[in-house]
C-alpha positions in Angstrom: 2.3 18.0 17.3 4.4 16.5 14.5 3.3 13.8 12.3 4.5 10.1 13.7 4.0 6.8 11.9 4.2 3.1 13.3 4.5 0.8 10.5 4.2 -3.1 10.5 5.3 -4.3 7.5 5.6 -7.7 5.9 5.1 -9.1 2.2 1.4 -9.5 2.3 0.1 -6.5 4.1 1.5 -2.9 5.9 -0.5 -1.7 8.9 0.2 1.9 9.5 -0.3 3.5 12.7 -0.8 7.6 12.1 -0.4 9.6 15.6 -0.8 13.5 14.5 -2.3 16.1 16.3 -3.7 14.0 19.3 -5.8 11.6 16.9 -5.0 8.3 15.9 -5.7 6.7 12.6 -5.2 3.0 11.5 -4.7 2.6 7.6 -4.0 -1.2 6.0 -2.4 -1.4 2.7 -2.2 -5.0 0.9 0.1 -6.6 -1.1 -2.2 -8.4 -3.1 0.3 -11.2 -4.2 1.3 -14.5 -2.4 5.0 -15.8 -3.0 3.7 -19.1 -4.9 1.5 -17.9 -7.3 0.9 -19.3 -10.8 1.1 -16.5 -13.5 -0.7 -17.5 -17.0 1.0 -18.8 -19.9 4.1 -19.8 -18.1 4.1 -23.3 -19.8 7.2 -22.7 -22.0 10.5 -21.5 -21.0 12.0 -21.2 -24.5 10.1 -19.3 -27.3 10.9 -18.0 -30.7 10.5 -14.3 -29.2 13.1 -15.0 -26.5 15.3 -17.8 -27.5 17.4 -17.5 -24.0 16.5 -19.9 -21.3 15.1 -18.6 -17.9 13.4 -21.2 -15.7 10.0 -20.6 -14.4 11.6 -20.0 -10.8 13.5 -17.2 -12.4 10.8 -15.4 -14.2 8.2 -15.9 -11.0 10.9 -14.5 -8.4 11.4 -11.5 -11.0 7.9 -10.8 -11.1 7.4 -11.4 -7.4 10.3 -8.4 -7.0 9.0 -6.1 -9.4 5.5 -6.2 -7.5 6.9 -5.8 -4.1 8.6 -2.7 -5.3 5.3 -1.5 -6.6 4.0 -2.3 -3.0 6.8 -0.5 -1.0 6.1 2.5 -3.6 2.7 2.9 -2.4 3.7 2.1 1.4 6.5 5.4 0.8 3.9 7.3 -0.6 1.5 6.7 2.6 4.3 7.6 5.0 5.4 10.6 3.2 5.2 13.8 5.5 6.0 11.9 8.5 8.7 13.4 11.0 9.4 9.8 12.9 9.0 6.7 11.4 9.0 3.4 13.3 9.2 0.1 11.1 8.6 -3.2 12.6 7.6 -6.6 11.6 8.6 -10.2 11.8 10.4 -10.8 8.4 13.0 -9.1 6.1 10.3 -6.8 4.7 11.1 -4.2 7.2 14.8 -4.0 6.2 13.7 -4.1 2.4 11.4 -1.4 3.0 14.0 0.6 4.7 16.0 0.4 1.7 13.8 1.4 -0.7 12.8 4.5 1.5 16.5 5.5 1.5 16.8 4.8 -2.1 13.9 6.3 -3.5 12.9 9.1 -1.2 14.4 12.6 -1.0 13.6 13.5 2.6 13.9 10.4 4.8 12.0 11.0 8.1 13.9 10.0 11.3 13.6 6.2 11.2 13.9 3.3 13.9 13.6 -0.3 12.5 13.1 -3.3 14.7 11.9 -6.7 15.1 8.5 -7.8 16.4 6.2 -10.6 16.2 2.5 -10.6 14.6 0.1 -8.5 16.9 -3.4 -7.1 16.4 -4.0 -3.7 15.3 -4.8 -2.7 19.2 -1.4 -3.9 20.2 0.4 -2.2 17.2 -1.3 0.9 18.2 -0.3 0.5 21.7 3.0 -0.3 21.2 3.3 2.8 18.6 1.9 5.5 21.2 4.7 3.9 23.8 7.3 4.3 21.5 6.8 7.7 21.0 5.7 9.0 24.3 9.6 7.8 25.2 
């Protein structure tokens, strides 16, 4: 049987339902960063070493974006080898992930992206099984 993966993703976590050889496995990957977090040493916006002016929000957005890139790379490495991939979630993370996958992966699996609300792990697994049975 082919390796088929269903991926529910948002900016905080990714839940993978892996179907292979009539077996089902569920994996979780945590992002470990919240959108509004205080970074240390953020008091001064302008320093001697860096005279250009960046607002605190701009620096936080850049750090958040860089962290998301690392998070998406972890998820991409977890889905490597899949023949088919179903990506769904309730925010824009699914589209950001799709973009990263196509940009950084040589062999992109057959991919389907759709919107979905939050679900329990059992509901996720049932949705993935139903999708790949069709």
